[in-house]
C-alpha positions as CSV (number, residue, x, y, z in Angstrom):
1,X,0.0,0.0,0.0
2,X,1.2,3.5,-0.8
3,X,2.3,5.4,2.2
4,X,0.6,8.8,2.3
5,X,2.8,11.9,2.9
6,X,2.2,15.6,2.7
7,X,3.8,17.4,-0.3
8,X,3.8,20.7,-1.8
9,X,0.8,21.7,-3.9
10,X,1.6,23.8,-7.0
11,X,-0.4,24.9,-9.9
12,X,0.2,26.9,-13.1
13,X,-3.4,28.2,-13.0
14,X,-4.4,31.4,-11.2
15,X,-8.1,31.5,-10.2
16,X,-9.5,35.0,-9.5
17,X,-11.8,37.9,-9.8
18,X,-11.5,41.4,-11.2
19,X,-9.6,43.7,-9.0
20,X,-11.5,46.1,-6.7
21,X,-11.2,49.9,-6.8
22,X,-9.9,50.6,-3.3
23,X,-6.5,52.1,-2.6
24,X,-4.0,50.1,-0.7
25,X,-3.6,51.3,2.8
26,X,-2.1,48.3,4.7
27,X,-0.3,45.6,2.8
28,X,-0.7,43.3,5.8
29,X,-4.4,43.4,5.3
30,X,-7.0,45.5,7.1
31,X,-10.7,45.4,7.6
32,X,-12.9,42.6,6.4
33,X,-11.2,40.1,4.0
34,X,-14.2,40.5,1.6
35,X,-13.7,38.5,-1.6
36,X,-10.0,38.1,-1.1
37,X,-6.6,39.8,-1.7
38,X,-4.0,40.0,-4.4
39,X,-0.7,38.5,-3.3
40,X,2.4,40.3,-4.6
41,X,5.7,38.4,-4.3
42,X,8.8,40.5,-4.4
43,X,12.6,40.3,-4.0
44,X,13.8,43.2,-1.8
45,X,16.4,45.6,-3.3
46,X,17.2,47.5,-0.2
47,X,20.8,47.6,1.0
48,X,21.9,44.3,2.5
49,X,18.9,42.3,1.5
50,X,19.0,42.0,-2.3
51,X,18.6,38.4,-3.4
52,X,18.3,37.0,0.2
53,X,14.6,36.2,0.4
54,X,11.3,36.8,-1.2
55,X,8.6,38.8,0.5
56,X,4.9,38.3,0.3
57,X,2.6,41.4,0.4
58,X,-1.1,41.8,0.0
59,X,-3.2,44.3,-1.9
60,X,-6.9,45.0,-2.4
61,X,-6.2,46.7,-5.8
62,X,-3.7,46.4,-8.6
63,X,-4.6,49.6,-10.4
64,X,-3.3,52.2,-7.9
65,X,-1.5,52.7,-4.7
66,X,1.9,51.9,-3.3
67,X,3.4,48.9,-1.5
68,X,6.8,48.8,0.3
69,X,9.0,45.9,1.4
70,X,10.4,48.1,4.2
71,X,9.1,46.6,7.5
72,X,6.2,44.9,5.6
73,X,5.2,41.6,4.2
74,X,6.0,38.0,5.1
75,X,9.6,37.1,4.6
76,X,10.2,33.7,3.0
77,X,13.2,31.5,3.7
78,X,15.1,32.0,0.5
79,X,14.5,33.3,-3.0
80,X,13.9,31.4,-6.3
81,X,10.3,30.7,-5.1
82,X,7.3,29.8,-7.1
83,X,3.7,30.6,-6.0
84,X,0.2,29.3,-6.7
85,X,-3.3,29.1,-5.2
86,X,-5.6,26.2,-4.7
87,X,-9.0,27.1,-3.5
88,X,-8.4,29.5,-0.6
89,X,-4.9,28.3,0.1
90,X,-1.7,30.0,-1.1
91,X,1.4,27.9,-1.6
92,X,5.0,29.3,-1.5
93,X,7.5,26.8,-2.9
94,X,11.3,27.2,-2.6
95,X,13.0,25.8,-5.7
96,X,15.8,23.7,-4.3
97,X,17.7,23.4,-7.6
98,X,17.9,19.6,-7.1
99,X,17.8,19.7,-3.3
100,X,14.6,19.5,-1.1
101,X,12.7,22.7,-1.0
102,X,10.6,24.3,1.7
103,X,6.9,24.7,1.1
104,X,4.8,27.1,3.1
105,X,1.0,27.2,3.0
106,X,-1.1,30.3,3.9
107,X,-4.8,31.4,4.1
108,X,-6.4,34.8,4.7
109,X,-7.9,35.4,8.1
110,X,-11.1,37.4,8.6
111,X,-9.1,40.6,8.5
112,X,-7.4,39.8,5.2
113,X,-4.0,39.0,6.7
114,X,-2.1,36.0,5.6
115,X,-1.8,33.3,8.2
116,X,0.6,30.4,8.0
117,X,-1.1,27.0,8.0
118,X,1.9,24.7,7.6
119,X,5.5,24.5,6.6
120,X,7.3,21.4,5.3
121,X,9.8,20.0,2.8
122,X,9.4,18.1,-0.4
123,X,11.5,17.0,-3.4
124,X,12.0,19.8,-5.9
125,X,9.8,19.3,-9.0
126,X,10.2,20.9,-12.4
127,X,6.6,20.9,-13.7
128,X,3.3,20.9,-11.9
129,X,-0.3,21.7,-12.5
130,X,-3.8,21.4,-11.2
131,X,-5.6,18.4,-12.7
132,X,-9.1,17.9,-11.5
133,X,-9.0,17.9,-7.7
134,X,-5.4,16.9,-7.7
135,X,-2.0,18.5,-8.2
136,X,0.1,16.6,-10.6
137,X,3.8,17.1,-10.1
138,X,6.8,15.7,-12.0
139,X,10.4,15.5,-10.9
140,X,12.3,15.4,-14.2
141,X,15.4,13.3,-14.9
142,X,18.3,15.6,-15.6
143,X,21.0,13.2,-16.9
144,X,20.7,10.8,-19.8
145,X,22.6,8.2,-17.8
146,X,19.8,8.2,-15.1
147,X,16.7,8.7,-17.2
148,X,14.0,7.9,-14.6
149,X,11.5,10.7,-14.0
150,X,8.8,10.4,-11.3
151,X,5.3,11.8,-11.0
152,X,3.1,12.3,-7.9
153,X,-0.6,12.9,-7.8
154,X,-1.6,14.8,-4.7
155,X,-5.2,15.3,-3.4
156,X,-6.0,19.0,-2.8
157,X,-8.5,17.9,-0.2
158,X,-6.4,15.5,1.9
159,X,-3.0,17.1,1.1
160,X,-1.6,13.6,0.7
161,X,-0.1,11.6,-2.2
162,X,-2.8,9.4,-3.6
163,X,-0.8,7.9,-6.4
164,X,2.8,8.0,-7.8
165,X,4.7,6.4,-10.6
166,X,7.7,6.8,-12.9
167,X,8.7,6.8,-16.6
168,X,11.8,6.7,-18.7
169,X,12.5,10.1,-20.2
170,X,15.1,8.7,-22.7
171,X,12.5,6.2,-24.0
172,X,10.0,9.1,-24.2
173,X,12.3,11.1,-26.5
174,X,13.3,8.0,-28.4
175,X,16.1,9.8,-30.3
176,X,19.3,9.3,-28.1
177,X,18.5,12.4,-26.0
178,X,16.3,13.0,-23.0
179,X,12.8,14.4,-22.9
180,X,12.3,17.2,-20.3
181,X,8.8,18.6,-19.8
182,X,8.5,22.4,-20.0
183,X,5.1,22.1,-18.3
184,X,2.0,20.0,-18.0
185,X,-1.6,20.9,-18.8
186,X,-5.0,19.2,-18.2
187,X,-7.0,18.8,-21.5
188,X,-10.3,17.1,-20.9
189,X,-9.5,13.8,-19.2
190,X,-5.9,13.8,-20.4
191,X,-2.7,15.4,-19.5
192,X,-0.6,17.1,-22.3
193,X,3.1,17.5,-21.6
194,X,5.2,19.4,-24.1
195,X,8.9,18.6,-23.8
196,X,12.3,19.6,-24.9
197,X,14.8,17.2,-26.3
198,X,18.1,17.7,-24.6
199,X,21.4,15.8,-24.6
200,X,21.5,15.9,-20.8
201,X,25.2,15.0,-20.6
202,X,28.1,16.8,-19.0
203,X,29.3,18.0,-22.4
204,X,25.9,18.5,-24.1
205,X,23.8,20.0,-21.3
206,X,20.6,21.6,-22.6
207,X,21.8,21.4,-26.3
208,X,20.0,19.3,-28.9
209,X,20.6,17.7,-32.2
210,X,16.9,17.9,-32.9
211,X,16.1,21.7,-32.9
212,X,13.4,21.7,-35.5
213,X,10.6,19.7,-33.9
214,X,7.9,20.3,-31.3
215,X,6.6,17.4,-29.1
216,X,3.7,16.8,-26.8
217,X,3.3,13.6,-24.7
218,X,-0.3,12.7,-24.2
219,X,-1.2,10.8,-21.0
220,X,-4.5,9.4,-19.7
221,X,-5.5,10.5,-16.3
222,X,-5.5,9.6,-13.5
223,X,-3.4,6.5,-14.2
224,X,-0.8,8.5,-16.2
225,X,-0.5,6.0,-19.0
226,X,1.3,7.3,-22.0
227,X,-1.1,7.2,-25.0
228,X,1.1,8.7,-27.7
229,X,3.7,11.4,-28.5
230,X,2.6,13.9,-31.2
231,X,5.2,15.8,-33.2
232,X,5.3,18.9,-35.5
233,X,8.3,19.9,-37.6
234,X,7.0,23.4,-38.5
235,X,8.5,25.0,-35.4
236,X,10.8,24.2,-32.5
237,X,10.1,22.9,-28.9
238,X,7.2,24.3,-27.0
239,X,7.5,26.6,-24.0
240,X,10.5,27.4,-21.8
241,X,11.9,26.1,-18.6
242,X,9.2,26.6,-15.9
243,X,7.1,28.3,-18.6
244,X,3.8,26.8,-19.9
245,X,3.8,26.9,-23.7
246,X,0.2,25.6,-23.9
247,X,-3.1,27.5,-23.4
248,X,-6.7,26.4,-23.8
249,X,-9.4,28.7,-25.3
250,X,-13.1,28.6,-24.7
251,X,-14.0,26.1,-27.5
252,X,-11.5,23.6,-26.2
253,X,-8.7,24.2,-28.8
254,X,-5.2,24.1,-27.4
255,X,-2.6,26.5,-28.7
256,X,1.2,26.1,-28.3
257,X,4.0,28.6,-28.7
258,X,7.7,28.0,-29.4
259,X,10.4,30.5,-28.7
260,X,12.6,28.6,-31.2
261,X,15.7,29.1,-29.1
262,X,17.3,25.7,-28.9
263,X,21.1,25.5,-28.8
264,X,24.1,23.5,-30.0
265,X,27.3,23.3,-28.0
266,X,30.8,22.7,-29.6
267,X,33.3,22.6,-26.8
268,X,33.0,26.0,-25.1
269,X,31.2,27.6,-28.0
270,X,27.4,27.8,-28.0
271,X,25.1,28.7,-30.9
272,X,21.4,28.7,-31.6
273,X,20.5,26.0,-34.1
274,X,16.8,26.0,-34.9
275,X,16.0,26.9,-38.5
276,X,12.3,27.3,-37.6
277,X,10.7,30.6,-36.5
278,X,9.1,31.3,-33.2
279,X,5.5,30.3,-34.0
280,X,2.2,29.3,-32.6
281,X,0.6,25.9,-33.5
282,X,-2.7,24.3,-32.6
283,X,-4.4,21.1,-31.4
284,X,-8.1,21.1,-32.2
285,X,-10.6,20.3,-29.4
286,X,-11.2,16.6,-29.0
287,X,-8.1,15.6,-31.0
288,X,-4.5,14.5,-30.2
289,X,-2.8,15.7,-33.3
290,X,-1.4,19.1,-34.4
291,X,-3.7,20.9,-36.8
292,X,-1.7,21.2,-40.0
293,X,-4.0,23.9,-41.3
294,X,-2.9,26.3,-38.6
295,X,0.5,28.0,-38.1
296,X,1.1,31.6,-36.9
297,X,4.6,32.7,-37.6
298,X,5.3,35.3,-34.9
299,X,8.7,36.3,-36.1
300,X,7.2,37.3,-39.4
301,X,4.7,39.8,-37.8
302,X,6.9,40.9,-35.0
303,X,10.0,42.0,-36.9
304,X,12.0,39.0,-35.9
305,X,11.1,39.1,-32.2
306,X,10.4,35.7,-30.5
307,X,7.9,34.8,-27.8
308,X,9.0,34.0,-24.2
309,X,5.6,33.7,-22.3
310,X,1.9,34.5,-22.5
311,X,-1.2,34.9,-20.3
312,X,-4.7,34.0,-21.5
313,X,-7.1,37.0,-21.2
314,X,-10.1,35.2,-22.7
315,X,-12.0,34.9,-26.0
316,X,-9.0,33.4,-27.7
317,X,-6.7,36.3,-26.9
318,X,-3.3,36.3,-25.1
319,X,-0.9,39.0,-23.8
320,X,2.6,37.8,-24.7
321,X,6.1,38.8,-23.7
322,X,8.6,38.9,-26.5
323,X,12.3,39.6,-27.0
324,X,13.2,42.0,-29.8
325,X,17.0,41.7,-29.5
326,X,19.3,39.1,-31.1
327,X,19.3,35.7,-29.3
328,X,22.2,35.6,-26.9
329,X,21.1,33.1,-24.2
330,X,18.3,30.6,-23.6
331,X,17.6,32.6,-20.4
332,X,17.3,36.0,-22.0
333,X,14.8,38.4,-20.5
334,X,11.9,39.6,-22.7
335,X,11.6,43.4,-23.3
336,X,8.2,44.0,-25.1
337,X,4.5,43.1,-24.8
338,X,2.0,42.3,-27.5
339,X,-1.6,41.3,-27.8
340,X,-2.2,38.2,-30.0
341,X,-5.6,37.0,-31.2
342,X,-4.9,33.2,-31.6
343,X,-8.1,32.5,-33.5
344,X,-7.9,35.3,-36.0
345,X,-4.1,35.4,-36.1
346,X,-3.6,39.1,-35.4
347,X,-0.7,40.8,-33.6
348,X,-0.5,44.2,-32.0
349,X,2.4,45.7,-30.0
350,X,1.3,47.1,-26.7
351,X,1.8,50.8,-26.2
352,X,2.2,52.6,-22.8
353,X,4.7,50.1,-21.3
354,X,8.2,51.2,-20.5
355,X,10.7,51.4,-23.3
356,X,12.1,48.0,-24.3
357,X,15.7,49.2,-23.5
358,X,14.6,50.1,-20.0
359,X,12.9,46.8,-19.1
360,X,15.0,44.5,-17.0
361,X,12.4,41.9,-15.9
362,X,8.8,40.8,-16.1
363,X,7.1,38.9,-13.3
364,X,7.0,35.2,-13.9
365,X,3.4,34.6,-12.7
366,X,0.8,37.1,-13.7
367,X,-2.9,37.7,-13.2
368,X,-6.0,37.8,-15.5
369,X,-9.7,37.2,-14.8
370,X,-9.9,36.4,-18.5
371,X,-11.9,39.6,-19.0
372,X,-9.6,41.0,-21.7
373,X,-7.1,42.5,-19.2
374,X,-3.8,41.2,-17.8
375,X,-1.8,42.5,-14.8
376,X,1.9,42.1,-15.2
377,X,4.8,43.2,-13.0
378,X,7.5,45.2,-14.9
379,X,10.9,46.2,-13.4
380,X,13.0,48.8,-15.1
381,X,16.7,49.8,-15.1
382,X,16.0,52.7,-12.8
383,X,15.2,50.1,-10.1
384,X,11.5,50.8,-10.2
385,X,8.9,48.0,-10.2
386,X,5.2,48.3,-10.8
387,X,2.1,46.4,-11.9
388,X,0.9,47.4,-15.4
389,X,-2.7,46.7,-16.6
390,X,-2.7,45.5,-20.2
391,X,-6.0,46.2,-22.0
392,X,-6.1,43.7,-24.8
393,X,-8.9,45.5,-26.6
394,X,-6.8,48.7,-27.0
395,X,-3.4,47.1,-26.8
396,X,-2.4,49.6,-24.1
397,X,-0.6,49.4,-20.8
398,X,-1.4,51.6,-17.8
399,X,0.9,51.9,-14.8
400,X,-0.8,50.8,-11.6
401,X,0.3,49.6,-8.2
402,X,3.9,50.6,-7.4
403,X,6.3,48.6,-5.3
404,X,9.0,50.4,-3.3
405,X,12.2,48.6,-2.3
406,X,11.8,45.5,-4.4
407,X,11.2,43.8,-7.7
408,X,7.8,42.1,-8.4
409,X,8.2,38.4,-9.2
410,X,4.6,37.1,-9.0
411,X,1.0,38.4,-8.9
412,X,-1.8,36.1,-7.8
413,X,-5.3,36.4,-6.4
414,X,-6.2,34.6,-3.1
415,X,-9.9,34.2,-2.4
416,X,-11.1,34.6,1.2
417,X,-12.3,31.6,3.2
């Protein structure tokens, strides 16, 4: 019998409501909790604290007001944290970079303040998502010589493992390299897992000899039986490390983007080796094949810029981050925003955001009630960090909540109990 144990719960999905119109007066929460609070995760930039630990602050409103990390917020034990909500619980996960990572769980009290429910350790996982009433988590193999990856299915009700299993990532790639999931996504009663193909050796690292293909592994759920691997040779691998390259629209179609930034390593030299453009492809609702009638070449409409992330704002529209500079690193920071209509294949640059040359970072996790608006944290070279509201209808950005003394890394909505 499987021994039950408590693990971290993590989800790539943010559930929420539209922001309210009140000014922020107390980032620790004040008055009745109401519908809930926005949670702002930030890395302090004040003297002596930069890069030491993340802070969590709460806000009633993202469109105005000021927050400060000075003497406020909840300090986390370390940085490189990832955040998610499940119901009325907020999960703060320390990425252990191969080592166990601390996981802290919070809820809002009746005054809207975050209260710690529990703190524990778990294995570090590289992909995770809400699937039904579970959290599915995958600890990826990182070396071709030891290709066993493990998955865990955790009940969001009992907070215990209810099933676990393993698979061979080398057999999944089936090309002499290792498959490494970029993320996982529930699609009906299945799990779609786009993956990179990487050499995963000391010499080869994240490089690949197969730069011009996109793959998605299709699993049945909840037993996680591999049904098939689907492939498309019109673009490159889907998503980025810790970045979901899949999104579902209202009619059930699934869209996938590729940054087309795979690399080849020759000794100490590194070069980008995909000949395919950064593009969006599609899997029609109810199917498990790429739709060969659909391809949206993003580089062609964006002057050569390539996609690095997106957030679904509803009605088949996403707000995307792109990099307009020459590819220099797989971990390059984006510097521009655009609105993309996936269904009609239209593209508009967003106006009103800081100049591309001034942007040093976007928040990793962003918020949308899928009402045509997205809220994204932008940090600039003058050390200022603020939430920007992106109106997809007008393709405009408006500066909102400002953060003093830190860089915004995540924005989420936490419902009240």
